[in-house]
C-alpha positions in Angstrom: 124.8 104.4 66.9 124.5 108.2 66.9 121.9 110.0 68.9 120.1 110.8 65.6 120.1 107.3 64.5 118.8 106.2 68.0 116.1 108.8 67.6 115.0 107.5 64.2 115.1 103.9 65.3 112.9 104.8 68.5 110.3 106.6 66.2 110.0 103.3 64.2 109.4 101.4 67.7 106.9 104.1 68.3 105.1 103.6 65.1 104.9 100.0 65.7 103.3 100.7 69.1 100.7 102.9 67.7 99.7 100.3 65.0 99.2 97.8 67.9 96.9 100.2 69.5 98.8 101.8 72.2 98.2 105.6 72.5 100.7 107.0 74.8 104.4 106.5 74.2 107.4 107.9 75.9 110.7 107.3 77.4 111.8 107.8 81.0 115.1 107.5 82.7 115.6 104.4 84.7 116.4 106.3 87.8 113.8 106.9 90.4 113.8 110.6 91.7 114.4 110.9 95.4 111.4 112.7 96.0 109.4 109.8 94.5 111.3 107.2 96.5 110.7 109.1 99.7 107.0 109.6 99.1 106.7 105.9 98.4 108.5 104.9 101.7 106.2 107.2 103.6 103.1 105.7 102.0 104.5 102.2 103.0 105.3 103.2 106.5 101.9 104.9 107.1 100.4 101.6 106.4 98.3 102.9 103.5 99.0 99.6 101.5 97.0 97.7 103.7 97.1 94.0 102.9 99.0 94.5 99.8 102.3 93.1 101.3 103.7 92.8 97.8 104.2 96.5 97.7 106.6 96.5 100.6 108.2 93.1 99.4 109.3 94.8 96.1 110.0 98.1 97.6 113.8 98.1 96.8 113.2 97.0 93.2 110.7 99.6 92.8 113.2 102.3 93.9 116.1 100.8 91.9 115.3 99.2 88.6 118.8 97.9 88.2 117.6 95.2 90.6 115.2 94.2 88.1 117.4 94.6 85.0 121.1 95.0 85.7 122.4 97.8 83.3 119.0 99.3 82.6 119.2 102.8 81.3 115.8 103.7 79.9 112.2 102.7 80.3 109.8 102.8 77.4 106.4 103.7 78.8 103.0 103.0 77.1 99.3 103.6 77.6 96.2 101.9 76.1 92.8 103.2 76.3 89.9 101.2 77.7 87.0 103.4 77.8 84.3 101.8 75.8 81.3 103.7 77.1 81.0 107.0 79.0 79.9 106.6 82.6 78.1 109.0 84.9 77.7 109.2 88.6 74.0 108.2 88.1 75.3 105.1 86.4 77.6 104.4 89.4 74.8 104.9 92.0 72.1 102.8 90.2 71.1 100.5 93.0 69.1 98.1 90.6 72.5 96.7 89.3 76.1 96.3 90.5 78.9 98.8 89.5 82.1 97.2 88.1 85.1 99.4 87.1 85.0 100.1 83.3 88.3 98.2 82.9 87.0 95.0 84.3 83.9 94.5 82.1 85.2 91.9 79.9 88.6 90.3 79.3 91.5 90.6 81.6 93.8 93.4 80.3 97.0 91.6 81.3 95.9 88.9 78.8 94.4 91.2 76.2 97.7 93.4 76.0 100.5 91.0 76.7 100.8 89.9 72.9 100.9 93.5 71.9 103.4 94.6 74.3 105.5 91.5 73.4 105.3 92.7 69.8 106.5 96.3 70.7 109.2 94.7 72.7 110.3 92.7 69.8 110.5 95.9 67.6 112.5 97.5 70.2 115.0 94.4 70.2 115.2 94.6 66.3 115.7 98.3 66.3 118.5 98.0 68.9 120.0 94.6 68.3 121.6 92.9 71.4 119.5 94.9 73.8 118.3 93.4 76.9 114.8 94.2 77.9 112.0 93.4 80.6 108.4 94.1 80.0 105.4 94.7 82.4 101.8 95.4 82.5 100.9 96.3 85.9 102.5 93.1 87.2 106.2 94.1 88.1 107.9 95.8 90.9 108.1 99.3 89.3 106.6 102.6 90.1 104.7 102.9 86.9 103.0 105.9 87.5 106.1 107.9 88.4 107.8 106.5 85.2 104.7 107.4 83.0 105.0 110.9 84.3 108.6 111.1 83.6 108.1 109.8 80.2 105.4 112.4 79.5 102.5 110.1 79.4 100.6 112.2 82.0 100.9 113.5 85.4 99.8 111.8 88.7 96.6 113.5 89.6 95.2 114.3 93.1 93.4 110.9 92.9 96.9 109.2 92.2 95.8 108.1 88.8 97.8 109.3 85.7 96.0 112.0 83.7 96.8 113.1 80.0 96.1 116.6 79.3 93.2 116.8 76.7 92.7 113.0 77.0 91.9 112.1 80.6 92.8 108.8 82.6 90.8 105.8 81.3 93.9 103.9 80.3 96.3 101.1 81.2 100.1 101.6 81.7 102.8 99.4 80.4 106.6 99.4 80.5 109.6 98.1 78.9 113.0 98.4 80.7 116.1 98.3 78.4 119.8 98.7 78.8 119.9 101.1 75.8 120.3 104.8 76.3 117.2 105.9 74.5 116.4 109.7 73.7 114.2 111.1 76.7 110.8 112.4 76.6 109.7 115.7 78.3 108.2 115.0 81.8 104.5 115.7 82.1 103.6 118.7 84.2 100.6 118.8 86.7 97.4 120.5 85.5 95.1 119.6 88.4 95.3 123.1 89.6 92.8 124.0 92.4 90.4 121.3 91.4 89.4 118.9 94.2 86.7 117.0 92.6 88.0 113.6 93.0 88.7 114.3 96.7 85.2 115.5 97.4 83.3 112.6 95.7 85.2 109.7 97.2 82.4 107.8 99.2 84.9 106.6 101.8 87.2 109.7 102.1 90.1 107.6 100.8 91.9 110.4 99.3 93.1 111.9 102.6 95.1 114.6 101.1 95.9 115.8 97.5 98.1 113.0 95.9 97.8 110.8 99.0 95.4 107.6 98.9 94.8 105.5 101.9 94.2 102.3 100.2 92.6 100.8 103.3 89.7 103.2 102.8 89.4 102.7 98.9 86.5 101.0 97.5 88.9 99.4 94.8 90.9 98.0 97.7 88.0 97.1 99.8 86.3 95.2 97.0 89.4 93.5 95.3 92.5 93.5 97.6 90.8 92.9 100.9 90.3 89.2 101.4 88.4 89.2 104.6 85.3 90.9 105.9 84.6 94.6 104.7 84.8 96.8 107.7 81.4 97.9 109.0 82.1 101.5 108.8 82.6 101.4 105.0 79.8 99.1 103.9 77.0 101.5 103.4 79.5 104.0 101.5 80.1 101.1 99.0 76.7 101.5 97.6 76.5 99.3 94.6 80.2 99.0 93.8 81.0 95.1 93.5 84.3 95.4 91.7 86.5 98.6 92.1 85.4 102.1 91.8 85.5 104.6 89.0 84.0 107.7 90.9 87.2 109.7 91.1 87.7 109.3 87.5 84.1 110.0 86.5 84.1 113.4 88.0 87.7 114.5 86.8 87.2 117.4 84.3 89.9 116.0 82.1 87.8 112.9 81.4 85.2 115.2 79.8 87.8 114.9 77.0 88.0 111.1 76.9 87.4 109.5 73.7 85.8 105.9 73.5 87.7 102.9 72.1 86.2 100.2 70.1 88.4 97.6 71.3 86.3 94.5 71.6 88.2 93.1 74.4 86.9 95.8 77.0 83.3 95.9 75.7 80.9 94.7 78.6 80.0 91.2 78.4 76.5 89.9 79.4 75.5 89.0 82.9 78.1 90.8 84.9 76.1 93.2 87.1 72.8 91.7 87.8 72.9 91.6 91.6 70.3 88.9 92.4 71.5 86.7 89.6 75.1 87.0 90.7 74.2 86.3 94.3 72.9 83.0 93.2 76.1 81.8 91.3 77.7 78.5 92.3 81.4 77.9 91.8 80.9 76.5 88.3 78.7 79.5 87.4 81.1 81.8 88.6 84.0 80.3 86.8 81.8 80.3 83.6 80.6 83.8 83.9 83.7 85.4 84.7 86.2 83.3 82.6 89.2 85.3 81.4 87.9 88.4 83.4 89.8 90.4 85.9 86.9 89.5 88.2 88.0 86.0 88.6 90.7 87.3 90.7 88.6 87.8 93.9 86.9 84.4 93.5 83.4 83.6 94.0 83.5 84.3 97.8 85.0 87.7 97.3 82.4 88.7 94.5 79.5 87.4 96.4 80.6 89.2 99.6 80.5 92.4 97.6 77.2 91.5 95.9 75.6 91.0 99.3 76.8 94.4 100.5 75.4 96.0 97.3 72.1 94.2 97.9 71.9 95.4 101.4 72.4 98.9 100.2 69.9 98.8 97.4 66.9 99.4 99.6 65.1 96.8 97.8 63.4 94.2 100.1 62.8 92.0 97.2 66.4 91.1 97.6 65.8 89.5 101.0 64.8 86.0 99.8 68.1 85.6 97.8 70.1 86.9 100.8 68.3 84.4 103.2 69.2 81.6 100.7 72.9 82.8 101.0 72.8 82.2 104.8 73.4 78.4 103.8 76.3 79.1 101.7 79.6 77.1 102.5 81.6 80.3 102.7 81.5 82.1 106.1 82.5 85.3 104.3 79.3 85.2 102.3 77.1 84.2 105.0 78.3 87.0 107.3 77.9 89.6 104.6 74.4 88.3 103.5 73.4 88.5 107.1 74.4 92.2 107.5 72.5 92.9 104.1 69.3 91.3 105.5 69.8 93.3 108.8 70.3 96.6 106.7 67.1 96.0 104.6 64.7 94.8 107.4 65.9 96.2 110.5 64.1 95.1 113.5 62.3 92.6 111.4 65.5 90.8 110.5 65.5 88.8 113.4 62.1 87.1 112.7 63.3 86.7 109.0 66.4 85.0 109.9 64.5 82.5 112.4 66.5 79.3 113.1 68.5 79.5 110.1 71.9 80.0 111.9 71.1 78.1 115.0 73.9 75.6 114.1 76.4 78.4 113.1 80.0 78.0 114.6 81.9 80.6 112.6 82.7 83.6 114.8 82.4 86.2 112.0 79.0 85.1 111.1 78.1 85.0 114.7 79.3 88.5 115.3 76.9 89.8 112.5 74.0 87.9 114.1 74.7 89.4 117.5 74.6 92.9 115.8 71.1 92.1 114.4 70.0 90.7 117.9 71.1 93.6 119.7 69.7 96.1 117.3 
């Protein structure tokens, strides 16, 4: 096949991707730049991955795609918009309800996009008979942001999300690795300039330098990836965030150009953000409420841990009764954070409100929270 034929075939694959709803489409080489690999190594060595051990486990594959697909030569990179409603910082700071990242308001994007990416893969295999492929939607050991940058989808911004000029960053990334030498796209160039809006707005100062994120401080990490207690020093800064954080994207000037999608899979479902209602969910209620949602990933104990913190930050003493109820929850993680929230809302009055509720408590995490209240 000549280079012109390959180009024409690739255009047909691109057209199929657009028909399926993908907006960005480009091709990157299957080699990882030394600068990218070195930056990734430094990030891991600095401990910025926190408890995300899978990042280090797949490090060699991330730096060498041939370990994923032997003979790989090209990576088809795609993006799919998920913005269904514009979001402001006022929305994110509303204490009456919980804040969930826009991508997680309804169906899990892995499930929603998997059939479409599979169809693009099929189109690629039809255009280039006999080719080998491997597809991913934020699930494989690949440096997808760096690949997207090399494929011209967008550049990695100072907040470490990928930004497209004139469009913004509210989109998912997907990749198809193949052993076919495909025509390359021009890499994207950085247009962040001197802007530091994302750095300045971060509630926990997780963007420790331009283009460097310490995940251990990031609200998305703290509310999703972290399985244990949220460190005391970050709880107040969480505000009303209960699953992820969009703050750095909200203030990004490029997102003023973002266009909403009418994709039903990402339109907010009912009952996702009412804090008191969420705090009363039992296991069955949680499973039903967040069926096929990304939120199910953190399980009931993770969500209610986050909800308790959000209630503690609400300043609303009307939340105290539901938090006191939670002190009898079977999950120590929930009891501990509910206790912290009661203390935050009531101050010195918390000791009297708690009364004898925890006299039989044996979990050290919960007891530590109780000691803080007693000693306050």
